[in-house]
BAPA-691509 format. One record per residue (C-alpha): y, z, x. Coordinates in steps of 0.25 Angstrom, whole numbers, padded with zeros to 4 digits, always signed. Each point is the difference from the previous one (the first is absolute). Layout:
BEGIN
YZX ...
***
This chain:
BEGIN
-0517+0394+0458 -0005+0011-0009 +0012+0009-0003 -0010+0011-0002 -0003+0000+0015 +0015+0003+0003 -0002+0013-0007 -0013+0003+0008 +0007-0004+0013 +0012+0010-0004 -0010+0011-0002 -0007-0003+0013 +0014+0000+0007 +0004+0013-0006 -0013+0007+0005 +0001-0006+0014 +0015+0005+0001 -0004+0014-0005 -0012+0000+0010 +0010-0002+0011 +0011+0009-0005 -0001+0009-0012 +0015+0001-0001 +0002-0015+0001 +0005-0002-0015 +0008+0013+0000 +0008-0004+0012 +0001-0015-0006 +0007+0006-0012 +0010+0008+0008 +0009-0013+0002 +0003-0011+0010 +0008-0001+0012 -0003-0014+0005 +0006-0005+0013 +0001-0015-0004 +0002-0009-0012 -0010-0012+0001 +0004-0013-0008 -0011-0009+0000 -0007-0011-0008 -0008+0002-0012 -0012-0008+0006 -0013+0007-0003 -0005-0002+0015 +0012+0008+0006 -0001+0015-0002 +0012+0007+0005 -0006+0013+0005 -0013-0005+0005 +0007-0010+0009 +0009+0011+0006 -0011+0010+0001 +0008+0010-0009 -0004+0009-0011 +0006+0005-0013 +0014+0005+0001 +0003-0007+0013 +0006-0013-0006 +0008-0003-0012 -0005-0014-0004 +0006-0011-0009 -0006-0013-0001 +0003-0014-0007 -0002-0014+0002 +0003-0005+0014 +0006+0014+0004 +0014-0003-0005 +0013+0008+0000 +0008-0006-0011 +0014+0007-0003 -0002-0003-0015 -0013+0006-0001 +0002+0013-0007 -0014+0005+0003 +0000-0003+0015 +0014+0005+0002 -0004+0013-0007 -0011+0002+0010 +0009-0002+0011 +0010+0009-0005 -0010+0011-0003 -0007-0001+0013 +0012+0000+0009 +0010+0009-0008 -0010+0010-0006 -0013+0000+0008 +0009-0003+0013 -0010-0009+0007 +0004-0003+0014 -0006-0014+0001 +0000-0011-0010 -0011-0011+0002 -0001-0014-0006 -0014-0005+0003 -0004-0015-0003 -0013-0006+0003 -0006-0013+0004 -0007-0009-0010 +0010+0006-0011 -0002-0007-0013 +0014+0003-0005 +0006-0007+0012 -0009-0012-0001 +0003-0002-0015 +0015+0001+0003 -0002-0012+0010 -0006-0009-0011 +0008-0009-0009 -0006+0005-0013 +0005+0007-0012 -0006+0014+0000 +0006+0005-0013 +0005+0015+0001 -0003+0000+0015 +0011-0010+0002 +0011+0010+0001 -0007+0009+0009 -0005-0011+0010 +0014-0006+0000 +0003+0012+0010 -0010-0005+0009 +0005-0015-0001 +0014+0005+0004 -0007+0006+0012 -0006-0014+0003 +0014-0006-0003 +0007+0009+0010 -0011-0004+0011 -0004-0014-0004 +0004-0006+0014 -0010+0009+0007 -0011-0001-0011 +0001-0015-0002 -0002-0002+0015 -0014+0007-0001 -0011-0011-0003 -0012+0009-0003 +0001+0005-0014 -0007+0013+0003 +0009+0004+0011 +0012-0004-0009 -0005+0010-0010 -0002+0011+0010 +0014-0002+0006 +0006+0000-0014 -0007+0013-0002 +0007+0006+0012 +0013-0005-0004 -0001+0005-0013 -0003+0014+0005 +0012-0001+0009 +0009-0004-0012 -0005+0011-0009 +0004+0010+0012 +0014-0006+0000 +0000+0002-0016 -0004+0015+0003 +0011+0002+0010 +0010-0006-0011 -0002+0012-0009 +0008+0013+0000 -0011+0009+0000 -0006-0006+0013 +0014-0001+0007 +0003+0015-0004 -0013+0005+0005 +0002-0008+0013 +0013+0007+0002 -0004+0014-0004 -0014+0001+0006 -0003-0013+0008 -0009-0006-0010 -0007-0013+0006 -0005-0013-0007 -0012-0007+0005 -0006-0013-0002 -0016-0002+0001 -0010-0010-0003 -0015+0003-0003 -0009-0011+0005 -0011-0001-0010 -0009-0008+0010 +0000+0011+0011 +0004+0012-0007 +0011+0002+0010 +0014+0006-0004 +0011-0008+0007 +0014+0006+0002 +0010-0011-0001 +0010+0009+0008 +0012-0001-0010 +0013+0003+0008 +0005+0010-0011 +0013+0003+0007 +0003-0015+0002 -0003-0004-0014 +0009+0012-0005 +0011-0004+0009 +0000-0014-0004 +0000+0002-0015 +0010+0013+0000 +0012-0009-0002 -0005-0005-0013 -0010+0010-0005 +0006+0014+0005 -0001+0010-0011 +0007+0014+0002 
***
């Protein structure tokens, strides 16, 4: 890749946008009012707005390795708090994807240095669901199922937060779990039962 091409592409993009709407960038500078917070993987093949068919200003996006929601991650928790409390999004989406390198790495018995601490969170998901996962003989299917289970557990981690609980109580915010199939382009709704998960964990994680 020639980095200079990026700036040429940018100039062409600007020209294209202005040809469609002369006020495009003026309107863009007026602020944002996204309806949803998207928490996805940093994988270079998975572009949030493209797969949802959304444009600038329609989704607040946070990405990290394997689309994790970790309570001790100040960056991620700040994004959740800002999007839910200040931007007042009505939907929070955790979106994983099949063929996720982070999930695969977490399943391997190897020392990955600084990544160990982060991937331990995925290994904990495996530990919680090891009976189901160990019963799957096909490694690829096992990876795919762990991707799905990881998304579900990250949704639960979201529901544990005060910001999400308050937004649900005050305006009916919903949490969703999706998986993007990189082989077909399909976006799959895992149909997370938000109210059920909330009810199940409220005894321990209820926050006024």
